[in-house]
N, CA, C and O atoms as CSV, one atom per row, in Angstrom:
chain,resi,resn,atom,element,x,y,z
A,1,MET,N,N,111.448,50.669,84.698
A,1,MET,CA,C,111.164,51.950,85.303
A,1,MET,C,C,109.697,52.307,85.101
A,1,MET,O,O,109.026,52.739,86.039
A,2,SER,N,N,109.196,52.128,83.876
A,2,SER,CA,C,107.803,52.481,83.603
A,2,SER,C,C,106.847,51.542,84.343
A,2,SER,O,O,105.738,51.948,84.692
A,3,ASN,N,N,107.265,50.277,84.591
A,3,ASN,CA,C,106.418,49.348,85.355
A,3,ASN,C,C,106.259,49.824,86.792
A,3,ASN,O,O,105.181,49.700,87.373
A,4,LYS,N,N,107.335,50.373,87.373
A,4,LYS,CA,C,107.268,50.873,88.748
A,4,LYS,C,C,106.325,52.075,88.834
A,4,LYS,O,O,105.536,52.187,89.772
A,5,ILE,N,N,106.413,52.966,87.855
A,5,ILE,CA,C,105.549,54.151,87.847
A,5,ILE,C,C,104.093,53.731,87.665
A,5,ILE,O,O,103.203,54.269,88.324
A,6,PHE,N,N,103.849,52.768,86.771
A,6,PHE,CA,C,102.489,52.288,86.539
A,6,PHE,C,C,101.927,51.642,87.803
A,6,PHE,O,O,100.774,51.882,88.162
A,7,PHE,N,N,102.721,50.838,88.465
A,7,PHE,CA,C,102.275,50.177,89.696
A,7,PHE,C,C,101.991,51.205,90.795
A,7,PHE,O,O,101.005,51.083,91.522
A,8,LEU,N,N,102.852,52.213,90.913
A,8,LEU,CA,C,102.666,53.263,91.913
A,8,LEU,C,C,101.387,54.063,91.629
A,8,LEU,O,O,100.629,54.368,92.550
A,9,ALA,N,N,101.153,54.397,90.369
A,9,ALA,CA,C,99.946,55.145,90.002
A,9,ALA,C,C,98.702,54.310,90.276
A,9,ALA,O,O,97.706,54.831,90.778
A,10,LEU,N,N,98.747,53.029,89.953
A,10,LEU,CA,C,97.607,52.139,90.190
A,10,LEU,C,C,97.317,52.015,91.681
A,10,LEU,O,O,96.154,51.990,92.085
A,11,THR,N,N,98.353,51.937,92.496
A,11,THR,CA,C,98.183,51.840,93.950
A,11,THR,C,C,97.559,53.120,94.503
A,11,THR,O,O,96.651,53.061,95.333
A,12,LEU,N,N,98.043,54.275,94.046
A,12,LEU,CA,C,97.489,55.551,94.518
A,12,LEU,C,C,96.023,55.706,94.119
A,12,LEU,O,O,95.212,56.189,94.909
A,13,ILE,N,N,95.684,55.301,92.906
A,13,ILE,CA,C,94.282,55.372,92.467
A,13,ILE,C,C,93.422,54.437,93.311
A,13,ILE,O,O,92.289,54.776,93.653
A,14,GLY,N,N,93.945,53.283,93.643
A,14,GLY,CA,C,93.197,52.335,94.483
A,14,GLY,C,C,92.940,52.899,95.869
A,14,GLY,O,O,91.843,52.749,96.407
A,15,PHE,N,N,93.947,53.550,96.455
A,15,PHE,CA,C,93.764,54.128,97.794
A,15,PHE,C,C,92.756,55.271,97.777
A,15,PHE,O,O,91.933,55.392,98.685
A,16,THR,N,N,92.820,56.105,96.751
A,16,THR,CA,C,91.879,57.231,96.708
A,16,THR,C,C,90.462,56.758,96.425
A,16,THR,O,O,89.505,57.404,96.851
A,17,GLY,N,N,90.309,55.664,95.726
A,17,GLY,CA,C,88.965,55.127,95.478
A,17,GLY,C,C,88.340,54.566,96.744
A,17,GLY,O,O,87.118,54.593,96.889
A,18,CYS,N,N,89.142,54.065,97.649
A,18,CYS,CA,C,88.631,53.488,98.888
A,18,CYS,C,C,88.359,54.549,99.951
A,18,CYS,O,O,87.719,54.260,100.962
A,19,TYR,N,N,88.832,55.759,99.735
A,19,TYR,CA,C,88.653,56.813,100.736
A,19,TYR,C,C,87.197,57.244,100.764
A,19,TYR,O,O,86.591,57.490,99.721
A,20,LYS,N,N,86.649,57.331,101.948
A,20,LYS,CA,C,85.260,57.716,102.113
A,20,LYS,C,C,85.216,59.031,102.866
A,20,LYS,O,O,85.877,59.188,103.893
A,21,LYS,N,N,84.424,59.991,102.349
A,21,LYS,CA,C,84.285,61.267,103.013
A,21,LYS,C,C,83.491,61.078,104.291
A,21,LYS,O,O,82.513,60.330,104.319
A,22,PRO,N,N,83.910,61.755,105.343
A,22,PRO,CA,C,83.108,61.650,106.564
A,22,PRO,C,C,81.791,62.399,106.380
A,22,PRO,O,O,81.772,63.524,105.881
A,23,GLU,N,N,80.722,61.785,106.774
A,23,GLU,CA,C,79.404,62.396,106.647
A,23,GLU,C,C,79.162,63.314,107.829
A,23,GLU,O,O,79.541,63.003,108.958
A,24,PRO,N,N,78.519,64.463,107.562
A,24,PRO,CA,C,78.225,65.341,108.688
A,24,PRO,C,C,77.271,64.648,109.648
A,24,PRO,O,O,76.376,63.900,109.254
A,25,SER,N,N,77.497,64.925,110.903
A,25,SER,CA,C,76.703,64.231,111.919
A,25,SER,C,C,75.298,64.801,112.024
A,25,SER,O,O,74.415,64.176,112.611
A,26,GLY,N,N,75.083,65.992,111.455
A,26,GLY,CA,C,73.755,66.587,111.516
A,26,GLY,C,C,73.390,66.990,112.919
A,26,GLY,O,O,72.217,66.978,113.291
A,27,GLY,N,N,74.397,67.352,113.709
A,27,GLY,CA,C,74.172,67.662,115.106
A,27,GLY,C,C,73.692,69.072,115.360
A,27,GLY,O,O,73.381,69.393,116.507
A,28,LEU,N,N,73.611,69.942,114.354
A,28,LEU,CA,C,73.175,71.314,114.584
A,28,LEU,C,C,71.654,71.408,114.501
A,28,LEU,O,O,71.011,70.764,113.672
A,29,SER,N,N,71.112,72.222,115.378
A,29,SER,CA,C,69.666,72.460,115.336
A,29,SER,C,C,69.359,73.362,114.138
A,29,SER,O,O,70.269,74.009,113.618
A,30,PRO,N,N,68.134,73.421,113.698
A,30,PRO,CA,C,67.805,74.251,112.535
A,30,PRO,C,C,68.127,75.730,112.757
A,30,PRO,O,O,68.579,76.400,111.829
A,31,LYS,N,N,67.905,76.246,113.956
A,31,LYS,CA,C,68.208,77.652,114.233
A,31,LYS,C,C,69.726,77.884,114.198
A,31,LYS,O,O,70.184,78.887,113.651
A,32,ALA,N,N,70.495,76.973,114.772
A,32,ALA,CA,C,71.953,77.087,114.766
A,32,ALA,C,C,72.488,76.953,113.341
A,32,ALA,O,O,73.422,77.651,112.949
A,33,GLN,N,N,71.883,76.049,112.574
A,33,GLN,CA,C,72.299,75.881,111.177
A,33,GLN,C,C,72.029,77.164,110.383
A,33,GLN,O,O,72.828,77.546,109.527
A,34,GLN,N,N,70.902,77.826,110.668
A,34,GLN,CA,C,70.573,79.067,109.982
A,34,GLN,C,C,71.587,80.161,110.338
A,34,GLN,O,O,72.043,80.884,109.452
A,35,LEU,N,N,71.942,80.292,111.614
A,35,LEU,CA,C,72.942,81.277,112.040
A,35,LEU,C,C,74.308,80.972,111.414
A,35,LEU,O,O,75.033,81.864,110.972
A,36,TYR,N,N,74.624,79.677,111.397
A,36,TYR,CA,C,75.889,79.251,110.795
A,36,TYR,C,C,75.928,79.641,109.317
A,36,TYR,O,O,76.929,80.183,108.848
A,37,ASP,N,N,74.860,79.371,108.589
A,37,ASP,CA,C,74.799,79.710,107.165
A,37,ASP,C,C,74.880,81.223,106.946
A,37,ASP,O,O,75.518,81.682,105.998
A,38,GLU,N,N,74.227,82.001,107.831
A,38,GLU,CA,C,74.278,83.459,107.715
A,38,GLU,C,C,75.699,83.981,107.935
A,38,GLU,O,O,76.162,84.865,107.215
A,39,LYS,N,N,76.384,83.424,108.934
A,39,LYS,CA,C,77.760,83.848,109.199
A,39,LYS,C,C,78.681,83.488,108.031
A,39,LYS,O,O,79.544,84.273,107.639
A,40,ILE,N,N,78.481,82.302,107.492
A,40,ILE,CA,C,79.292,81.880,106.343
A,40,ILE,C,C,79.031,82.807,105.151
A,40,ILE,O,O,79.969,83.216,104.467
A,41,ALA,N,N,77.761,83.136,104.902
A,41,ALA,CA,C,77.412,84.023,103.787
A,41,ALA,C,C,77.998,85.421,104.011
A,41,ALA,O,O,78.493,86.042,103.071
A,42,ALA,N,N,77.943,85.920,105.265
A,42,ALA,CA,C,78.498,87.243,105.569
A,42,ALA,C,C,80.013,87.243,105.365
A,42,ALA,O,O,80.574,88.191,104.815
A,43,ARG,N,N,80.663,86.177,105.810
A,43,ARG,CA,C,82.122,86.091,105.646
A,43,ARG,C,C,82.504,86.037,104.169
A,43,ARG,O,O,83.468,86.678,103.751
A,44,LYS,N,N,81.746,85.268,103.375
A,44,LYS,CA,C,82.018,85.199,101.938
A,44,LYS,C,C,81.819,86.565,101.282
A,44,LYS,O,O,82.591,86.962,100.410
A,45,ALA,N,N,80.757,87.290,101.717
A,45,ALA,CA,C,80.508,88.628,101.164
A,45,ALA,C,C,81.647,89.580,101.539
A,45,ALA,O,O,82.083,90.381,100.713
A,46,ASP,N,N,82.133,89.493,102.793
A,46,ASP,CA,C,83.258,90.339,103.215
A,46,ASP,C,C,84.515,90.039,102.396
A,46,ASP,O,O,85.207,90.953,101.948
A,47,LEU,N,N,84.798,88.767,102.211
A,47,LEU,CA,C,85.973,88.385,101.419
A,47,LEU,C,C,85.846,88.878,99.975
A,47,LEU,O,O,86.816,89.355,99.386
A,48,MET,N,N,84.638,88.758,99.414
A,48,MET,CA,C,84.423,89.213,98.042
A,48,MET,C,C,84.582,90.730,97.956
A,48,MET,O,O,85.179,91.228,97.001
A,49,ARG,N,N,84.061,91.474,98.934
A,49,ARG,CA,C,84.180,92.927,98.955
A,49,ARG,C,C,85.650,93.340,99.077
A,49,ARG,O,O,86.104,94.245,98.376
A,50,GLU,N,N,86.391,92.674,99.969
A,50,GLU,CA,C,87.817,92.976,100.122
A,50,GLU,C,C,88.583,92.691,98.827
A,50,GLU,O,O,89.468,93.448,98.429
A,51,CYS,N,N,88.225,91.597,98.192
A,51,CYS,CA,C,88.892,91.230,96.939
A,51,CYS,C,C,88.603,92.275,95.861
A,51,CYS,O,O,89.508,92.688,95.136
A,52,ILE,N,N,87.352,92.697,95.758
A,52,ILE,CA,C,86.982,93.703,94.759
A,52,ILE,C,C,87.693,95.019,95.054
A,52,ILE,O,O,88.201,95.663,94.137
A,53,ASN,N,N,87.735,95.425,96.321
A,53,ASN,CA,C,88.426,96.667,96.687
A,53,ASN,C,C,89.910,96.600,96.341
A,53,ASN,O,O,90.481,97.568,95.839
A,54,ARG,N,N,90.527,95.457,96.611
A,54,ARG,CA,C,91.943,95.289,96.301
A,54,ARG,C,C,92.185,95.372,94.787
A,54,ARG,O,O,93.147,95.992,94.335
A,55,VAL,N,N,91.301,94.742,94.019
A,55,VAL,CA,C,91.439,94.774,92.561
A,55,VAL,C,C,91.253,96.195,92.039
A,55,VAL,O,O,91.986,96.634,91.152
A,56,VAL,N,N,90.268,96.920,92.591
A,56,VAL,CA,C,90.028,98.303,92.154
A,56,VAL,C,C,91.226,99.185,92.497
A,56,VAL,O,O,91.633,100.010,91.680
A,57,GLU,N,N,91.794,99.026,93.688
A,57,GLU,CA,C,92.966,99.818,94.074
A,57,GLU,C,C,94.152,99.526,93.157
A,57,GLU,O,O,94.848,100.445,92.725
A,58,ASP,N,N,94.379,98.250,92.864
A,58,ASP,CA,C,95.478,97.892,91.960
A,58,ASP,C,C,95.249,98.472,90.565
A,58,ASP,O,O,96.184,98.947,89.920
A,59,ALA,N,N,93.991,98.430,90.104
A,59,ALA,CA,C,93.679,98.985,88.783
A,59,ALA,C,C,93.882,100.497,88.775
A,59,ALA,O,O,94.384,101.047,87.794
A,60,GLN,N,N,93.498,101.173,89.853
A,60,GLN,CA,C,93.693,102.619,89.923
A,60,GLN,C,C,95.178,102.974,89.895
A,60,GLN,O,O,95.582,103.923,89.224
A,61,ILE,N,N,95.980,102.216,90.621
A,61,ILE,CA,C,97.425,102.467,90.624
A,61,ILE,C,C,97.992,102.268,89.217
A,61,ILE,O,O,98.807,103.065,88.753
A,62,LYS,N,N,97.559,101.211,88.547
A,62,LYS,CA,C,98.048,100.933,87.194
A,62,LYS,C,C,97.633,102.043,86.231
A,62,LYS,O,O,98.446,102.517,85.437
A,63,VAL,N,N,96.361,102.460,86.303
A,63,VAL,CA,C,95.875,103.520,85.409
A,63,VAL,C,C,96.592,104.827,85.702
A,63,VAL,O,O,96.979,105.542,84.778
A,64,ASP,N,N,96.774,105.148,86.982
A,64,ASP,CA,C,97.480,106.381,87.339
A,64,ASP,C,C,98.905,106.376,86.796
A,64,ASP,O,O,99.386,107.391,86.293
A,65,SER,N,N,99.574,105.237,86.899
A,65,SER,CA,C,100.952,105.180,86.403
A,65,SER,C,C,100.990,105.301,84.882
A,65,SER,O,O,101.907,105.912,84.331
A,66,ILE,N,N,99.998,104.722,84.199
A,66,ILE,CA,C,99.950,104.843,82.737
A,66,ILE,C,C,99.702,106.296,82.340
A,66,ILE,O,O,100.363,106.819,81.442
A,67,LEU,N,N,98.744,106.950,83.013
A,67,LEU,CA,C,98.448,108.351,82.700
A,67,LEU,C,C,99.642,109.246,83.006
A,67,LEU,O,O,99.943,110.159,82.237
A,68,TRP,N,N,100.322,108.998,84.112
A,68,TRP,CA,C,101.493,109.807,84.459
A,68,TRP,C,C,102.581,109.637,83.406
A,68,TRP,O,O,103.220,110.607,82.997
A,69,LEU,N,N,102.787,108.391,82.970
A,69,LEU,CA,C,103.818,108.125,81.968
A,69,LEU,C,C,103.490,108.828,80.652
A,69,LEU,O,O,104.372,109.410,80.022
A,70,ARG,N,N,102.221,108.775,80.235
A,70,ARG,CA,C,101.834,109.463,78.999
A,70,ARG,C,C,102.049,110.963,79.119
A,70,ARG,O,O,102.558,111.596,78.194
A,71,THR,N,N,101.663,111.534,80.257
A,71,THR,CA,C,101.840,112.970,80.459
A,71,THR,C,C,103.317,113.331,80.423
A,71,THR,O,O,103.696,114.327,79.807
A,72,TYR,N,N,104.142,112.542,81.068
A,72,TYR,CA,C,105.586,112.797,81.101
A,72,TYR,C,C,106.174,112.725,79.698
A,72,TYR,O,O,106.993,113.565,79.322
A,73,GLN,N,N,105.758,111.721,78.918
A,73,GLN,CA,C,106.284,111.583,77.561
A,73,GLN,C,C,105.832,112.740,76.670
A,73,GLN,O,O,106.609,113.239,75.855
A,74,GLU,N,N,104.567,113.169,76.828
A,74,GLU,CA,C,104.090,114.305,76.038
A,74,GLU,C,C,104.851,115.574,76.409
A,74,GLU,O,O,105.162,116.394,75.545
A,75,LYS,N,N,105.150,115.731,77.702
A,75,LYS,CA,C,105.894,116.905,78.131
A,75,LYS,C,C,107.298,116.876,77.536
A,75,LYS,O,O,107.815,117.910,77.115
A,76,LEU,N,N,107.910,115.709,77.500
A,76,LEU,CA,C,109.242,115.603,76.907
A,76,LEU,C,C,109.204,115.911,75.414
A,76,LEU,O,O,110.109,116.556,74.886
A,77,GLU,N,N,108.146,115.445,74.731
A,77,GLU,CA,C,108.036,115.718,73.305
A,77,GLU,C,C,107.794,117.206,73.059
A,77,GLU,O,O,108.285,117.752,72.071
A,78,PHE,N,N,107.046,117.869,73.943
A,78,PHE,CA,C,106.737,119.287,73.772
A,78,PHE,C,C,107.987,120.141,73.954
A,78,PHE,O,O,108.211,121.087,73.200
A,79,PHE,N,N,108.789,119.811,74.941
A,79,PHE,CA,C,109.976,120.596,75.237
A,79,PHE,C,C,111.223,120.032,74.564
A,79,PHE,O,O,112.338,120.237,75.044
A,80,HIS,N,N,111.039,119.334,73.472
A,80,HIS,CA,C,112.173,118.716,72.785
A,80,HIS,C,C,113.077,119.800,72.202
A,80,HIS,O,O,112.621,120.654,71.442
A,81,VAL,N,N,114.318,119.762,72.551
A,81,VAL,CA,C,115.304,120.702,72.025
A,81,VAL,C,C,116.090,119.969,70.947
A,81,VAL,O,O,116.685,118.925,71.214
A,82,PRO,N,N,116.095,120.507,69.735
A,82,PRO,CA,C,116.835,119.808,68.678
A,82,PRO,C,C,118.329,119.829,68.954
A,82,PRO,O,O,118.837,120.704,69.656
A,83,GLN,N,N,119.008,118.868,68.398
A,83,GLN,CA,C,120.448,118.794,68.600
A,83,GLN,C,C,121.140,119.924,67.846
A,83,GLN,O,O,120.615,120.470,66.876
A,84,ARG,N,N,122.307,120.245,68.313
A,84,ARG,CA,C,123.099,121.308,67.703
A,84,ARG,C,C,123.551,120.843,66.317
A,84,ARG,O,O,124.001,119.708,66.163
A,85,PRO,N,N,123.435,121.709,65.309
A,85,PRO,CA,C,123.865,121.289,63.968
A,85,PRO,C,C,125.383,121.140,63.903
A,85,PRO,O,O,126.120,121.727,64.695
A,86,ASP,N,N,125.818,120.355,62.958
A,86,ASP,CA,C,127.258,120.146,62.787
A,86,ASP,C,C,127.920,121.434,62.305
A,86,ASP,O,O,127.313,122.258,61.620
A,87,LYS,N,N,129.170,121.571,62.683
A,87,LYS,CA,C,129.942,122.742,62.279
A,87,LYS,C,C,130.253,122.614,60.787
A,87,LYS,O,O,130.699,121.561,60.331
A,88,PRO,N,N,130.016,123.693,60.025
A,88,PRO,CA,C,130.296,123.584,58.586
A,88,PRO,C,C,131.797,123.502,58.335
A,88,PRO,O,O,132.609,123.958,59.139
A,89,GLY,N,N,132.128,122.925,57.234
A,89,GLY,CA,C,133.541,122.792,56.877
A,89,GLY,C,C,134.106,124.112,56.372
A,89,GLY,O,O,133.388,125.104,56.248
A,90,MET,N,N,135.379,124.108,56.089
A,90,MET,CA,C,136.042,125.309,55.581
A,90,MET,C,C,135.511,125.615,54.182
A,90,MET,O,O,135.337,124.707,53.369
A,91,PRO,N,N,135.251,126.898,53.904
A,91,PRO,CA,C,134.762,127.226,52.561
A,91,PRO,C,C,135.883,127.084,51.531
A,91,PRO,O,O,137.064,127.233,51.844
A,92,VAL,N,N,135.492,126.801,50.340
A,92,VAL,CA,C,136.459,126.665,49.253
A,92,VAL,C,C,136.680,128.054,48.656
A,92,VAL,O,O,135.742,128.683,48.167
A,93,ILE,N,N,137.924,128.524,48.700
A,93,ILE,CA,C,138.259,129.851,48.174
A,93,ILE,C,C,138.781,129.664,46.755
A,93,ILE,O,O,139.791,128.996,46.535
A,94,PRO,N,N,138.090,130.254,45.811
A,94,PRO,CA,C,138.547,130.062,44.427
A,94,PRO,C,C,139.822,130.870,44.165
A,94,PRO,O,O,140.005,131.948,44.729
A,95,LYS,N,N,140.677,130.356,43.328
A,95,LYS,CA,C,141.919,131.051,42.963
A,95,LYS,C,C,141.611,132.062,41.874
A,95,LYS,O,O,140.888,131.784,40.917
A,96,ILE,N,N,142.180,133.236,42.051
A,96,ILE,CA,C,141.979,134.294,41.069
A,96,ILE,C,C,143.218,134.337,40.177
A,96,ILE,O,O,144.350,134.379,40.658
A,97,ASP,N,N,142.977,134.327,38.884
A,97,ASP,CA,C,144.100,134.344,37.946
A,97,ASP,C,C,144.700,135.740,37.817
A,97,ASP,O,O,145.922,135.871,37.747
A,98,ASP,N,N,143.886,136.775,37.784
A,98,ASP,CA,C,144.373,138.147,37.611
A,98,ASP,C,C,144.691,138.731,38.973
A,98,ASP,O,O,143.787,138.890,39.793
A,99,THR,N,N,145.949,139.054,39.241
A,99,THR,CA,C,146.363,139.569,40.548
A,99,THR,C,C,146.906,140.991,40.460
A,99,THR,O,O,147.793,141.348,41.235
A,100,THR,N,N,146.407,141.802,39.552
A,100,THR,CA,C,146.862,143.193,39.464
A,100,THR,C,C,146.334,143.975,40.646
A,100,THR,O,O,145.196,143.766,41.066
A,101,PRO,N,N,147.156,144.891,41.202
A,101,PRO,CA,C,146.706,145.657,42.358
A,101,PRO,C,C,145.572,146.606,41.980
A,101,PRO,O,O,145.485,147.072,40.844
A,102,VAL,N,N,144.740,146.871,42.918
A,102,VAL,CA,C,143.589,147.734,42.705
A,102,VAL,C,C,143.962,149.141,43.136
A,102,VAL,O,O,144.518,149.337,44.217
A,103,LYS,N,N,143.656,150.132,42.284
A,103,LYS,CA,C,143.924,151.533,42.613
A,103,LYS,C,C,142.734,152.080,43.390
A,103,LYS,O,O,141.596,151.691,43.128
A,104,PRO,N,N,142.980,152.973,44.340
A,104,PRO,CA,C,141.865,153.560,45.074
A,104,PRO,C,C,141.025,154.460,44.172
A,104,PRO,O,O,141.547,155.090,43.252
A,105,LEU,N,N,139.744,154.513,44.437
A,105,LEU,CA,C,138.851,155.335,43.637
A,105,LEU,C,C,138.960,156.808,44.019
A,105,LEU,O,O,138.917,157.676,43.147
A,106,TRP,N,N,139.096,157.094,45.284
A,106,TRP,CA,C,139.197,158.482,45.752
A,106,TRP,C,C,140.511,158.652,46.475
A,106,TRP,O,O,141.089,157.699,46.998
A,107,LYS,N,N,140.948,159.835,46.489
A,107,LYS,CA,C,142.188,160.152,47.174
A,107,LYS,C,C,141.907,160.159,48.666
A,107,LYS,O,O,140.926,160.754,49.112
A,108,ASP,N,N,142.734,159.522,49.414
A,108,ASP,CA,C,142.533,159.424,50.857
A,108,ASP,C,C,143.004,160.707,51.502
A,108,ASP,O,O,144.201,160.997,51.502
A,109,THR,N,N,142.085,161.480,52.052
A,109,THR,CA,C,142.428,162.767,52.641
A,109,THR,C,C,142.853,162.640,54.085
A,109,THR,O,O,143.558,163.514,54.590
A,110,LEU,N,N,142.459,161.604,54.757
A,110,LEU,CA,C,142.781,161.469,56.178
A,110,LEU,C,C,144.251,161.149,56.392
A,110,LEU,O,O,144.853,161.671,57.330
A,111,ASN,N,N,144.830,160.338,55.583
A,111,ASN,CA,C,146.224,159.958,55.764
A,111,ASN,C,C,147.190,161.070,55.370
A,111,ASN,O,O,148.333,161.088,55.827
A,112,GLN,N,N,146.752,161.976,54.546
A,112,GLN,CA,C,147.658,163.028,54.081
A,112,GLN,C,C,147.693,164.234,55.009
A,112,GLN,O,O,148.541,165.109,54.834
A,113,GLN,N,N,146.815,164.307,55.970
A,113,GLN,CA,C,146.850,165.435,56.898
A,113,GLN,C,C,148.085,165.324,57.762
A,113,GLN,O,O,148.491,164.241,58.182
A,114,GLN,N,N,148.657,166.458,58.007
A,114,GLN,CA,C,149.860,166.522,58.827
A,114,GLN,C,C,149.466,166.476,60.291
A,114,GLN,O,O,148.453,167.045,60.697
A,115,ASP,N,N,150.260,165.808,61.057
A,115,ASP,CA,C,150.026,165.730,62.493
A,115,ASP,C,C,150.610,166.965,63.135
A,115,ASP,O,O,151.831,167.106,63.212
A,116,THR,N,N,149.763,167.856,63.595
A,116,THR,CA,C,150.222,169.118,64.168
A,116,THR,C,C,150.699,168.950,65.589
A,116,THR,O,O,151.523,169.739,66.053
A,117,ILE,N,N,150.217,167.964,66.286
A,117,ILE,CA,C,150.612,167.771,67.680
A,117,ILE,C,C,152.058,167.317,67.750
A,117,ILE,O,O,152.803,167.782,68.613
A,118,SER,N,N,152.463,166.447,66.892
A,118,SER,CA,C,153.855,165.995,66.929
A,118,SER,C,C,154.816,167.124,66.569
A,118,SER,O,O,155.947,167.143,67.056
A,119,LYS,N,N,154.392,168.060,65.731
A,119,LYS,CA,C,155.242,169.212,65.402
A,119,LYS,C,C,155.395,170.125,66.610
A,119,LYS,O,O,156.470,170.676,66.845
A,120,LEU,N,N,154.327,170.284,67.371
A,120,LEU,CA,C,154.384,171.137,68.552
A,120,LEU,C,C,155.284,170.523,69.619
A,120,LEU,O,O,155.989,171.247,70.323
A,121,LYS,N,N,155.269,169.238,69.742
A,121,LYS,CA,C,156.095,168.569,70.753
A,121,LYS,C,C,157.579,168.689,70.416
A,121,LYS,O,O,158.412,168.766,71.319
A,122,LYS,N,N,157.907,168.707,69.162
A,122,LYS,CA,C,159.312,168.782,68.752
A,122,LYS,C,C,159.888,170.170,69.007
A,122,LYS,O,O,161.102,170.293,69.168
A,123,GLN,N,N,159.102,171.177,69.049
A,123,GLN,CA,C,159.599,172.546,69.220
A,123,GLN,C,C,159.898,172.876,70.608
A,123,GLN,O,O,160.323,173.994,70.898
């Protein structure tokens, strides 16, 4: 297998070594050659200008997207709403050993008043 590849590579190198570039015929007059060179130079300058413009536009789009993303992230950080805290558990109620009833400090005067309206209705 490697002998076939070696032979093929050697043959291809031999063919490319025998290839001769065609020489220009030199058929253009000096004035025509000058115009030709000017047109070629103008076309190369146009292509270079278009390439530079395309690169600048792509860079502007990339920079704009980066700036927009940073602004959006800063806005999200500024308006960050913290999460709701967890609900506290039930409080621990301590047991009281002494369960004697509590006596009122003052005599309740409101409950001892007689209801006069109910007496009037009964009559």
